[in-house]
N, C-alpha and C positions, 0 to 999 in steps of 0.2 A: 642867376642869369639876368643880365640887364636887358632893358627893353631894346636897346640898340643892337645887342648881340642876337636877340630873338629875331629882329627885323632882317638882319643880315642872313641868318639861317633860312628864313622863309624866302627871301629873294634868291638865294642860291638854289633852293629846291625848285622854284618856279622857272628860273633860267635854265637849269639842267633839264627839266621836263620839256621846255620849249625847244631846246637844241636837239634832244633825242627824238622828238616828234617830227622834226624836219628831215630826219635821215631815212625815211621810208623808201621803199622801192618805187621808182618812177617808170612809167611806160616809155618805150622808145618809139619814136616816129621815124620810120625808115625812108620817108619822102626825101629827106635831105642827104641820104647816102649816095655817094657816087655810084653810077651804074657799073663802073669797072670793078667795084669792090663787093658787089653782090655775088651770090654763088654762081659760078660758071658763067658770069657775065651779065645776068639780068634777073629780075624777080620771077618767081614761079608764076606761071599763068600769063606772063608778058609775052605775047606772040610776035612782037616787033623785033626786027634784027637790030642788034646793038653791038657796038665794039666793046672790047675789054682790054685791060692791061693784066698781064699775068701777075699773080700774087708773088710778093717777095718771100724769100726764105728757103731753107733747106728742108727736105722731107726725108725722114728716116725710113729704114726698111722694115721696121717692126721686129717683133721677136718671134717666138714659136707660134705657129698659127694652128691649122687644123690637122686632122689625121687623114692619111690616104687610105685606100681600101684595105691595106694590110695592117693598119693600126699604127703606122709610123708617123711621128710628128713631122710636119712640113714647115720649113722656113724658106725664105727666099733663096738660101744657099743650096738647098737640096730639091727645089722645085725646078723642073725643066720648063723651057718656054712652052712646049706642047701641053704640059700639065696645066700651067697657069692659064693658057688660052682656053682650055676646055673646062676646068673646074674653078678657076679663080682661087679663092681660099676656102671654098665649100668642101665639106666632107664628101669625098667620092662614095657613091655614084651620084650624089646630089649635084645639080648644075646651077651655076650662078644666073642671076637675072640681070640683064643689062638695060640701061635707061638712056633715053635721048638727052641731049644737051639741056640741062636745067629743067628736067621734067620729073614728075613723080607718078605720071601715068604709065601703066604697063602697056607696052607696045604689043600689037598682035603677033609680032615675030617671036615673042617670048612665051606665048601660050603653050607651045609644045614642051619647053623646058619646065614650066610650072606644072603642067599636067603630069609629066613624068615624075617630078619631085613629089607631087601629091600622092600618086599611086604608091611610090616607094615608102613614103611616110605612113600611109594607111596600112600597108602590109607589115612594115617593121614594128609599128606601134612603139616608137621610141618614147622614153619618158619625158624628154625635153628636146626642144629645138631652139637654137639661138639664131636670130635673123639679123645680120649685120649690114647696115647701109653704108655706102661709100660714095665719094664724089671725086671729080678730078680736081686738080690743084688750084684752079682759078676761084677767086672769091675769098671772103673773110672766113676765119675759123668758125666763129659762132654761126654764121649763116649756113655754112656747109654742113655743120653738125645737125642743124634743123632739117636741111634738105635730105641728108642721109637717113634721118629718123623717119621722115615722111615716106621715103622709098621703102624702108623696111616695113612700115605699117601697111603700105599698099600690097606688098607680097604676103604679109600675114593675113590680111583680109581675103585675098584670093585663095590662099590655102585653106582658110577656115570655110569658105564657100564650097570647097571640094570635100569637106568633111573632117579635116585635120582639127583636132581639139585645140581651141584657142587658149585654153588653160595650160597647155603644155608648150606654148610658144612665147618667147620673149623677144623684144626688139632692142637693138642698140645701134648707135651711130658712131662711126669713126670719122665722118666728114671726109676731109682730104688729108687726114693725119697719118694714114697707113697706105700709101700708094703701093700697089702691087707691080705696076709698070712704071719705071723710073724715068722714062723719056719725057721730054717737054714738047710733045707733038700730038697731033690729032689721034693717031693710032693708040698711043699710051693713054690719052684722056678718055677715049672710048672704053678701053679696058678697065679704067678705074671708076667709071660711072656704073656701079655694080652693087647688087645685093648678094651676099653669100649666106649659105645655109649651113650651120655648124651643128653637128651632133656630138654628144659627150663621148 
């Protein structure tokens, strides 16, 4: 091997190392993000009133969801409006927990549902519980996924404080990707800002 070939190999190795080291993960600064593209119109904890533009895109109906009290799988096709209003996608008799616009805080109006869910889970001693966070359609996909996860975690912490074993609970977020109510109005958005509790 000539000295010239050796130098070329070394330079290639150094250049490759330099290029690969520049491809690391970078933190994202959300300050420059338009308020209309943040989840449900504005950042979590931002108490000011802000305008928003509805997110573009179509939203699917999702596949099979939870079980009703008879063990029948439920999809949007066989869920009646009354059932969806009462249970969301939760496994009956568990009740969904609804959230205010762009909030991860549990509203006092939801305490009865949470306490009822906690009593049922403690009596049933189910091996697992999946807590699914959802958002309305406004905002970016990534941000709504984060918001849904925070909502699910809030519910998990509340249930853990009631005595439900946190080791048997897992959280997941669907953000705005699986709307249960397909309208583009306030009533539908309220119904989609929800955490569902799913038993196996």
